[in-house]
N, C-alpha and C positions, 0 to 999 in steps of 0.2 A: 435514584441514581440515573443519570443520563449517560448513555454510552453510544459512541459512534460504531457502526458496523460497515466496514469497507471491503472492497474487493478490487483486484486488478482486472480490468475489463477491456473489451475490444481487442483481445490478443490473437485475433486471426488476421486474415487479409484476403481481399477478393471474395471468392465464394467459400472460403475456409473459416471455420470458427472452432474455438476450444470448448465453449459451453453455451448454454442458452442465455445469452446476455439479456434478452428482453425479460425473461422470467427472473433472472438475478436482480434486475433493477427493481423488481417488486419487493425484494427482500432487504437489500442494503440501503444505507443512508448516504454513503459517499462512494463514488466510483473513480478509480485511478485509471485513466484512459491511456492505453498505449499510443505513442505518438509517431509511429511509422518507421522506427529503426529496428528494434527487436521484433516488432509485430505492429499490426495496424496499418492503415492507409487513410487517405483523406476522406473517402466515403464512409469507411467504418467509424472514423473519429466523429464525423458529422452525425451519423446514426446514433452513436453513444450519447452525444450531447443532446440530441432531440429526445431520446428515451429518458434521459435524466431530467430534463426540463419538465416533461410531462408528468413525472412522478415525484418531483420535489427533491431529487437526489443531487447532492453536491458533485461537482465535476473537478477532478484534479488531474494534473499531468503526471504521466508515468514514463519518464524518459529512460532509455536503455542504450546499450552499445549497438552499433549497426551490424548485427549478426543474426539474421533470421534463422539460418540453419542451426545455430546453437542456441536459439531462443534467448539471446542476451545473457546466457549463463556462463560463457567462457570469457575469462579476462584476456584482453587484447592489448598489445603494447602501444597504447596511445599516450601522448604526453599530456601534462596537466592542462595546457591551453586548448589542445584538441578536445579533451573531455568537456571543458567549459563551453566551447563553441557548440559541440554536439548537444549538450543539455539545453543551451539557449535556443538553438534551432528548433528543437522539439517543443519546448515550452512556448515559443513564439507561434509555432504552427497551430497548437491547440487553442491558444488565446485568440488568434484570428478567427478560427472556425467557430469557437464558442461565441465570440462577440457578434458574429454575423447572425447567430441564433438568439441573440439577446440573453446570453448566459455568461456569468462571470466565473472564471476559473478560480477556485478557492484554495487549492493546495498543490503541493509537489510531493511525490513519493517515488524515490529512485528504484529502478528495477535491478534485481539480481547483481550481476558482475559490476555494473556501474556503481551501484550502492556499496558493494564491498570495497571497491577501490577508493571511493570517497571516504568511507568510514575508517579506512586504515591510515589515511594521510591527513593530519590536521591542516596542513598548508593548502592542500587541494580542497578540503572541506570549506575552509575559510573563503577561498576564491569562488567556489560554487555558491555559497550563501550570499557573498557580496553581489554576484551576478543576479541571483534571484531577487534580492532586494532592489537592485537597480531597475529591474523590470516592473516589479510591483511589491512595495514594502508590506502590503497586507496579505501576501501569500503565506500560507501555513505550511510548515515543513513536517512531514511524517518521519518518524524514526523510532528506534527502540530506546528504552530508558537508559540514561547514562552513556549513550553512544557518542562517538566523535561528531556525528551528524547533528545530534541534539545540541551538544555544547556549542558547535560552530554556529548553528542557527540562532541560538540565544545570544551569543556574542555579537552577532550581526544585527540584533534587534528584531529578529523575526519570531513570530509565534510558532510553537511546536505542538504536535500531538503525538504522544507516545503510544506504541502499538503492542498488543498481545497477539501473537500468531497462533491462532487456535488449532490450526491443522499441521503445525510443525513442532517437533520435540526439541526441548532445550537440554543442554548439559548442565553440570553443577555450577559452572561459572556464568550461567545465564546466556550462553551463546547457542545459536541454532545448531542442531546436529546436522552435519552435511547430508544433502540429498544422496541417496544411494546406499547409505548405511542402514542396517536393520532398525526399524522403529522410528526413522526420521519423519515419516509422514503419519499423521494421525487421521485415520479414515473411519475407524469403527465408531458407530454412534454412541454406545455407552461410554467409551473412553472420552470421546469429545464432550459429551454432556458433563461428565465428571470434572473435566479440566475447566470448562467454562464456569461451572457452578463454584468450583474452588476459587477461581480468579475473582468472581463477583462477590463472594461472601467473605473470603479471607485475604484477598489481595496477594495470593501466592500461586505458584505452579509447582508440580512435582516433576523434577528433572528425570532424565532417562535412567539415572542410576538410583532413583528413589529419594534423592535430596530435595527437600522443600526449600524453594527460593522465593524471595519477594518479587512481585511483578507489578511495577508501577506503570499503569497504562490507562488511557481514556478511550481507546478504540480497539476493536477486535478485527483482525484481518483474516479473511478466508481467500486463499488463492483460487482463481477460477480454473487453473489448469490441474488442480488436484482432482483425481478421479472422484466423481460424485459430488462435486463442489456445490451444486445447487442445493442438494439435500443437506449438505454440511452447513451451508449458510442458513437454511431454514431451521435447522436444529439449534444453531447458535442463537438466532433471534428468539426462538421459543424459550430457550433457557434464560435469556436476558429478561424477557417479559414475565416468565414464571417467578423470577427473583424480585419482581417489582420494579425492574428497570424500564427505562424508556429509550428506545433507539432514536438517536438525534444526529442530524448532519453536522459535520465538523464546524461549519460556519456559525451554526446556532449554539454549538457546544462551547465554543471559545469566543463567541460574539459578545 
């Protein structure tokens, strides 16, 4: 079994950082790089690209809303075309920085509130996917199984990679439990190991109420801003390899 292991990275700016991005690059196979709106800046983006290139890690764009103080997690009243232009601005910036380092951007993974807004609106999702395709029809779109984002990407003729969020709890409908609610974050190593093992061997996950639900995914996401994220990512990789899996960058997984 080949499985991608990805993380949202470069989510600091200037001298500030959320996690040890350099160490995280030794663990993951695909990096979703913040593009300067919710986090990140040109120097941080270039550093992420260089780190990824040196380690054979795929580079993806991680566009979010222009809201550093809220870390891109607050929905703001932007219109559909404004959101489209914000996404294109960020994607274009990372593509330019990566190209200057002889690196190709392989995928797009929406951040937090921007992703929620796109995923709730099929018309907006279709416009976003058409824009991504216009930039590069080979870009792969990350999303959860059965989501509006996945369907819109496929309708636009784009490849998709479905995600299992190892460090986030799901409800019985397969939706993420909102941050701030008890049990929403999965940080305990035994619980994380059990969830990853269940996903790899059975293709399911146990929801927060005990319901067992199917989990169709080819990539496992660990958020870099989850407390102890580096150790969580190492734990996930260890479980993948213990189950006989091979961690594989998204471009090789779907290539």
